[in-house]
KOLTIDO-38875 format. One line per field, with one value per residue (C-alpha): residue in one letter; x, y, z. Coordinates in nm, 2 decimals, decimal comma, always signed. Example, Ala and Ser with C-alpha at 12.3 -4.5 7.8 and 13.67 -1.06 7.14 Angstrom:
type = [A	S]
xx = [+1,23	+1,37]
yy = [-0,45	-0,11]
zz = [+0,78	+0,71]
This chain:
type = [M	L	K	S	I	M	L	K	L	L	A	V	A	V	G	L	T	A	L	A	A	T	G	L	G	Q	E	A	G	Q	T	A	E	E	E	F	V	R	G	F	T	Q	V	P	T	P	K	K	T	S	K	P	P	R	T	V	K	T	P	K	P	V	S	L	A	T	T	V	G	K	S	G	M	K	V	W	L	E	R	Q	I	A	C	D	E	N	K	P	F	V	R	V	A	P	T	T	V	F	R	S	G	D	C	V	R	L	Q	F	R	L	N	F	A	G	Y	L	K	I	I	N	L	G	T	S	G	N	E	R	T	I	F	P	T	T	L	V	P	P	K	T	S	N	T	L	P	D	N	R	G	W	K	F	D	D	N	P	G	A	E	Q	L	V	F	I	V	S	K	S	P	V	G	V	S	N	V	D	D	S	V	G	S	R	D	L	I	R	N	D	S	P	D	V	E	V	Y	D	K	D	L	L	P	R	V	E	N	E	Q	V	Y	V	L	S	D	A	T	R	L	G	K	P	I	V	F	R	L	T	L	K	H	R]
xx = [+14,80	+14,50	+14,36	+14,40	+14,20	+13,93	+13,89	+13,86	+13,59	+13,40	+13,41	+13,28	+13,00	+12,90	+12,90	+12,68	+12,43	+12,41	+12,35	+12,08	+11,91	+11,92	+11,76	+11,49	+11,42	+11,37	+11,14	+10,93	+10,92	+10,75	+10,48	+10,13	+10,20	+10,50	+10,31	+10,02	+10,24	+10,42	+10,09	+10,04	+9,98	+10,30	+10,38	+10,71	+10,96	+11,09	+11,46	+11,69	+11,92	+12,22	+12,16	+11,83	+11,67	+11,69	+11,32	+11,06	+10,79	+10,46	+10,48	+10,21	+9,97	+10,04	+9,74	+9,69	+9,54	+9,87	+9,99	+10,30	+10,28	+9,95	+9,63	+9,45	+9,25	+9,33	+9,06	+9,08	+8,82	+8,80	+8,58	+8,44	+8,32	+7,95	+7,95	+8,09	+8,20	+8,45	+8,63	+8,85	+8,80	+9,07	+9,18	+9,08	+9,14	+8,87	+8,82	+8,70	+8,36	+8,17	+7,90	+7,56	+7,58	+7,94	+8,02	+8,24	+8,40	+8,55	+8,86	+8,98	+9,23	+9,29	+9,63	+9,48	+9,20	+8,89	+8,52	+8,40	+8,07	+8,00	+7,69	+7,57	+7,40	+7,25	+7,15	+6,78	+6,87	+6,81	+7,06	+7,14	+7,40	+7,61	+7,86	+7,72	+7,94	+8,21	+8,54	+8,80	+9,14	+9,46	+9,67	+9,37	+9,24	+8,86	+8,63	+8,29	+8,03	+8,16	+8,35	+8,07	+8,05	+7,77	+7,61	+7,54	+7,18	+7,05	+7,01	+7,32	+7,45	+7,68	+7,70	+7,84	+8,01	+8,06	+8,32	+8,32	+8,59	+8,68	+8,84	+8,49	+8,17	+8,00	+7,64	+7,37	+7,49	+7,84	+7,69	+7,47	+7,75	+8,00	+7,78	+7,46	+7,58	+7,93	+8,04	+8,26	+8,61	+8,73	+9,08	+9,31	+9,25	+9,00	+8,65	+8,76	+8,63	+8,69	+8,49	+8,79	+9,09	+9,32	+9,26	+9,50	+9,35	+9,59	+9,56	+9,86	+9,88	+9,50	+9,46	+9,29	+9,47	+9,30	+9,55	+9,49	+9,74	+9,77	+9,97	+9,68	+9,33	+9,12	+8,81	+8,65	+8,80	+8,51	+8,54	+8,33	+8,42	+8,21	+8,16	+8,03	+7,85	+7,67]
yy = [+5,46	+5,31	+5,65	+5,75	+5,45	+5,51	+5,87	+5,76	+5,50	+5,77	+6,00	+5,73	+5,65	+6,02	+6,05	+5,74	+5,87	+6,21	+6,03	+5,81	+6,12	+6,29	+6,00	+5,97	+6,34	+6,32	+6,02	+6,20	+6,51	+6,36	+6,57	+6,45	+6,43	+6,21	+5,97	+5,97	+5,89	+5,62	+5,44	+5,40	+5,05	+4,88	+4,55	+4,39	+4,35	+3,99	+3,96	+3,87	+3,57	+3,47	+3,10	+2,94	+2,76	+2,39	+2,36	+2,58	+2,69	+2,85	+3,21	+3,33	+3,58	+3,94	+4,13	+4,48	+4,58	+4,53	+4,87	+5,01	+5,29	+5,44	+5,40	+5,72	+5,98	+6,33	+6,59	+6,95	+7,21	+7,46	+7,77	+7,97	+8,31	+8,37	+8,07	+8,30	+8,08	+8,35	+8,30	+7,99	+7,74	+7,82	+7,59	+7,71	+7,60	+7,39	+7,68	+7,90	+8,06	+8,05	+8,30	+8,22	+8,19	+8,06	+7,73	+7,47	+7,16	+6,87	+6,69	+6,37	+6,09	+5,75	+5,59	+5,24	+5,07	+5,13	+5,16	+5,52	+5,67	+6,03	+6,16	+6,52	+6,64	+6,97	+7,27	+7,16	+6,83	+6,62	+6,34	+6,24	+6,04	+6,25	+5,98	+5,62	+5,33	+5,31	+5,13	+5,41	+5,31	+5,45	+5,74	+5,89	+6,24	+6,26	+6,56	+6,59	+6,66	+6,78	+7,07	+7,31	+7,22	+7,28	+7,61	+7,74	+7,85	+8,15	+7,96	+8,03	+7,75	+7,45	+7,17	+6,85	+6,59	+6,25	+6,03	+5,65	+5,45	+5,08	+4,78	+4,62	+4,77	+5,02	+4,91	+5,06	+4,89	+5,04	+5,38	+5,34	+5,20	+5,46	+5,77	+5,70	+5,52	+5,65	+5,98	+6,22	+6,28	+6,64	+6,70	+6,99	+7,00	+7,28	+7,17	+6,81	+6,55	+6,18	+5,89	+5,68	+5,76	+5,56	+5,81	+6,10	+6,41	+6,68	+6,99	+7,08	+7,32	+7,37	+6,99	+6,76	+6,43	+6,15	+5,87	+5,54	+5,49	+5,12	+4,99	+4,78	+4,92	+4,70	+4,91	+5,19	+5,54	+5,77	+6,15	+6,46	+6,78	+7,09	+7,36	+7,69	+7,96	+8,28]
zz = [+15,91	+16,08	+16,16	+15,80	+15,68	+15,93	+15,81	+15,45	+15,54	+15,73	+15,43	+15,20	+15,45	+15,47	+15,09	+15,05	+15,31	+15,12	+14,79	+14,94	+15,09	+14,75	+14,58	+14,83	+14,80	+14,43	+14,46	+14,72	+14,51	+14,21	+14,05	+14,00	+13,63	+13,68	+13,90	+13,66	+13,36	+13,55	+13,58	+13,21	+13,09	+13,00	+12,84	+12,94	+12,65	+12,63	+12,71	+12,42	+12,47	+12,27	+12,31	+12,25	+12,55	+12,56	+12,63	+12,48	+12,73	+12,63	+12,76	+12,99	+12,83	+12,93	+13,06	+12,91	+13,24	+13,42	+13,54	+13,71	+13,95	+14,06	+13,87	+13,82	+13,62	+13,50	+13,44	+13,32	+13,24	+12,95	+12,94	+12,65	+12,77	+12,68	+12,45	+12,18	+11,89	+11,80	+12,13	+12,20	+12,48	+12,74	+13,02	+13,36	+13,72	+13,90	+14,14	+13,86	+13,91	+13,58	+13,48	+13,35	+12,97	+12,97	+12,80	+12,97	+12,82	+13,01	+12,91	+13,08	+13,05	+13,23	+13,27	+13,25	+13,06	+13,27	+13,27	+13,34	+13,43	+13,50	+13,68	+13,71	+14,03	+13,92	+14,12	+14,11	+14,28	+13,97	+13,89	+13,54	+13,36	+13,12	+13,03	+13,04	+13,14	+12,87	+12,84	+12,81	+12,67	+12,83	+12,69	+12,51	+12,57	+12,57	+12,53	+12,69	+12,57	+12,23	+12,08	+12,18	+12,54	+12,80	+12,86	+13,21	+13,26	+13,45	+13,78	+13,99	+14,20	+14,19	+13,93	+14,08	+13,86	+14,01	+13,84	+13,89	+13,72	+13,77	+13,61	+13,57	+13,42	+13,65	+13,74	+13,95	+14,26	+14,22	+14,19	+14,50	+14,70	+14,59	+14,62	+14,80	+15,12	+15,16	+15,31	+15,12	+15,25	+15,23	+15,10	+15,06	+14,69	+14,62	+14,49	+14,46	+14,71	+14,72	+14,87	+14,98	+15,20	+14,97	+14,69	+14,65	+14,48	+14,36	+14,15	+13,94	+13,65	+13,65	+13,61	+13,86	+13,93	+14,14	+14,20	+14,38	+14,66	+14,56	+14,27	+14,15	+14,14	+14,37	+14,40	+14,20	+14,19	+14,29	+14,33	+14,29	+14,11	+14,18	+13,92	+14,05	+13,85	+13,93]
């Protein structure tokens, strides 16, 4: 009898261990999109109670900046061959080598309300702001520069786009600190480089995801995307 009970307990323990391992595997196997969506701004829904409370307390204001999961940004590129208006813009991988005369369009989305600034470091070495500091709402797809896109000139090389996004407005000091005095950190993601070891760049379904490793964004997300053309 005792032996039979011990065998049943052992079987239950093995089953629970397998179930836990399965759960852990699913969590570890989350896609970048799943982690990105999990970071969307959420407002807690107040719990319903059948009996009214005896004392009414003033509820604390809910911050729309509160996030769950990892704060991050999603970017993808669209190309129009030879800037031919009769041809559609088609999504392409960040490793795509464009040709002079092609048009490129940038699409991006944040999963939290944040201030974004985008700087272009051209092949000539000139630096220019192509997207001034702007408060970008979450869950909104944005197109840059417009429906027609940018046209690559006849000078082959690499166009570098530096993205700086934070919870507070991005000033000159933020740009200098993020780009000018800090070294880039190479990652496995092709043509995507980050300036902080706590950022996790991933390329999935021709989209670039840069996620903060922290639940709450404590410092700006800064990364560089390189566009090559010949």
